[in-house]
C-alpha positions in Angstrom: -35.2 -2.2 14.3 -37.6 -0.2 12.5 -35.3 2.7 12.1 -32.7 0.6 11.0 -34.8 -0.7 7.9 -36.2 2.8 7.6 -32.4 3.5 7.1 -32.0 1.5 4.6 -34.9 1.9 2.6 -34.1 5.6 2.4 -30.3 4.7 1.4 -31.8 2.6 -1.2 -34.1 5.5 -2.6 -31.5 8.0 -2.5 -28.4 6.4 -3.5 -29.1 3.3 -5.6 -26.4 3.5 -7.5 -23.6 4.0 -5.5 -25.2 1.1 -3.3 -25.5 -1.6 -5.8 -23.1 -0.3 -8.5 -21.2 -3.2 -10.1 -18.4 -4.0 -12.4 -18.9 -6.1 -15.2 -16.9 -7.2 -18.4 -18.1 -9.4 -21.4 -16.6 -10.3 -25.0 -18.1 -10.0 -28.0 -16.8 -13.7 -29.1 -15.7 -16.9 -27.5 -13.2 -18.3 -29.7 -11.0 -17.3 -32.6 -9.7 -19.8 -34.6 -6.6 -18.8 -37.0 -6.9 -21.5 -39.8 -3.8 -20.2 -41.8 -0.7 -21.5 -41.2 1.7 -18.8 -39.4 5.1 -18.2 -40.7 8.0 -16.6 -38.6 9.1 -13.3 -38.8 5.8 -11.6 -40.1 3.0 -9.3 -38.5 -0.1 -10.6 -38.7 -3.6 -9.0 -38.0 -6.2 -10.8 -36.2 -9.9 -10.5 -35.9 -10.6 -7.9 -33.8 -12.7 -8.8 -30.4 -15.1 -6.6 -28.5 -15.2 -5.6 -24.7 -18.4 -5.0 -23.6 -19.0 -3.1 -20.1 -21.8 -5.2 -18.6 -21.9 -3.5 -15.5 -23.9 -0.6 -14.1 -21.1 2.1 -13.7 -18.1 3.6 -15.7 -14.7 2.1 -15.5 -11.3 2.1 -17.3 -10.7 -1.6 -18.9 -7.5 -3.2 -20.5 -6.9 -5.8 -23.2 -4.4 -8.4 -22.2 -3.2 -12.0 -22.8 -3.6 -15.1 -20.1 -3.1 -18.7 -20.3 -4.8 -21.8 -19.1 -2.7 -23.3 -16.2 -2.2 -26.8 -17.9 -2.6 -26.2 -21.5 -0.8 -28.5 -23.8 -0.4 -26.1 -26.6 2.9 -23.4 -26.7 2.1 -20.1 -24.9 2.9 -17.0 -26.9 4.6 -14.5 -25.2 2.4 -11.1 -24.2 5.2 -9.4 -26.2 4.1 -10.7 -29.7 0.8 -8.7 -29.2 -0.4 -5.4 -30.3 -3.6 -4.1 -29.1 -5.0 -1.1 -30.3 -6.3 0.3 -27.9 -5.1 -1.7 -24.9 -6.3 0.9 -22.3 -9.9 2.3 -22.6 -12.6 3.9 -21.0 -16.0 2.3 -21.1 -19.4 3.5 -19.5 -22.2 0.9 -18.9 -23.1 -0.8 -21.6 -20.8 0.5 -23.8 -18.6 -1.8 -26.2 -15.0 -1.2 -27.3 -13.4 -3.1 -30.6 -9.9 -3.5 -29.9 -7.7 -4.5 -32.8 -5.1 -7.2 -32.2 -1.9 -7.8 -34.2 0.6 -10.8 -33.7 4.4 -10.0 -34.2 6.3 -13.3 -34.6 10.1 -13.1 -34.0 12.2 -14.2 -36.8 13.2 -17.3 -34.7 9.7 -18.8 -33.6 9.3 -22.4 -32.1 6.9 -24.2 -34.4 3.8 -25.6 -32.9 0.5 -25.5 -31.9 -0.4 -22.2 -29.8 -3.1 -21.0 -27.4 -3.9 -18.1 -25.5 -6.7 -16.2 -24.1 -7.7 -12.6 -25.0 -8.9 -11.2 -22.1 -10.7 -7.9 -21.4 -10.9 -7.0 -17.6 -11.8 -3.8 -15.7 -9.2 -1.7 -13.9 -11.1 0.1 -10.9 -9.3 2.8 -9.0 -9.9 2.9 -5.3 -10.2 6.2 -3.5 -6.6 6.2 -2.5 -5.5 5.6 -6.1 -4.5 2.0 -6.0 -5.5 -0.1 -9.4 -6.8 -3.3 -8.8 -8.1 -5.8 -11.3 -11.1 -8.3 -10.4 -13.3 -9.8 -13.0 -12.6 -10.6 -16.6 -13.7 -12.2 -19.9 -12.1 -13.5 -22.4 -12.0 -15.2 -25.8 -10.0 -18.3 -26.5 -7.4 -18.0 -29.4 -5.7 -20.8 -31.1 -3.2 -20.7 -34.0 -0.6 -22.7 -35.6 3.5 -21.6 -36.4 5.1 -23.4 -39.3 8.9 -24.4 -39.1 11.3 -22.1 -41.1 14.9 -21.2 -41.3 16.3 -17.9 -40.1 16.9 -16.7 -43.5 13.2 -17.2 -44.7 12.2 -15.6 -41.4 14.2 -12.3 -42.2 12.6 -12.1 -45.6 8.8 -12.4 -44.2 9.9 -9.8 -41.5 11.1 -7.4 -44.1 8.0 -7.7 -46.4 5.6 -8.0 -43.7 7.4 -4.6 -42.2 7.1 -3.2 -45.7 3.3 -4.1 -45.9 2.2 -2.9 -42.7 4.0 0.0 -42.1 3.6 1.8 -46.0 4.3 4.3 -47.0 7.1 5.0 -44.5 9.4 2.4 -45.7 9.1 3.5 -49.3 9.8 7.1 -48.0 13.0 6.0 -46.4 14.5 3.8 -49.2 13.9 6.8 -51.6 15.5 9.4 -49.3 18.1 7.0 -48.4 18.9 6.5 -52.3 18.8 10.4 -52.5 21.4 10.6 -49.6 23.7 8.1 -51.6 23.6 9.9 -54.7 24.1 13.2 -53.5 27.1 11.8 -51.7 28.5 10.1 -54.9 28.2 13.2 -57.0 29.5 15.3 -54.2 32.9 13.0 -53.8 33.2 13.1 -57.7 32.8 16.7 -58.4 35.3 17.3 -55.6 37.8 14.7 -57.2 37.3 16.6 -60.5 38.1 20.2 -58.8 41.2 18.5 -57.4 42.5 17.2 -60.9 42.2 20.5 -62.3 44.2 22.2 -59.3 46.6 19.6 -59.7 47.2 20.3 -63.6 47.1 24.0 -63.2 50.0 23.8 -60.7 51.9 21.5 -62.8 51.3 23.7 -65.8 52.4 26.7 -63.7 55.5 24.8 -62.5 56.4 23.5 -66.2 56.4 27.2 -67.8 59.6 28.3 -66.3 61.2 25.0 -67.4 60.1 25.4 -70.6 61.5 29.1 -70.9 65.1 28.1 -69.3 65.1 25.3 -72.4 64.2 28.0 -74.9 67.0 30.5 -73.6 69.7 27.8 -73.2 69.0 26.7 -77.0 68.9 30.3 -78.2 72.4 31.1 -75.9 73.6 28.0 -77.7 72.6 29.0 -81.3 74.4 32.3 -80.7 77.5 31.2 -79.7 77.6 28.7 -82.7 77.1 31.7 -84.9 79.7 33.7 -83.0 82.3 31.0 -83.5 
């Protein structure tokens, strides 16, 4: 018994981290309430949330969406959310600020929505298998107002234009240049074709005129001889 206790004591002194190392996770805020009424088709920038490694060993972490089992609010699909970054590595005590965007489809059911903005460690075993255990989350509330499909398309274009600027503007400029180039080239080819047709017509018309003149001169000569 004494040898066993001595062994545990030595194990604790020599390898304290490996024996008692634990995974931990926390978030910087408990609730995010979006007061603005959201419209379908728009990409919204939500307030960021912070994920903290509260454990005493490094680990990979992931930002994700989860739901309450019997929540009365609508569930926003995970595909609506864009996390930056979504997966990252944290040493003990370190934090990561995660930016959150919500990309509402053009056709979205209006109503009150609820979801958890969740952070959890991803622990890989010695065999390389990934396991997810503990998690911490912030409550997210937002409301989508009704809108018809045309309004949704309009807001989607405006939102895309603002979020991804200046690339849409550059694309429009390149598209305009391409259309102008095609139009000018087509018009130039038409003008060249018309000139060729006129040249060929003039070439074909010259022998006919010369024949007429010869006939007229021949007729005049016959009249004189008579």
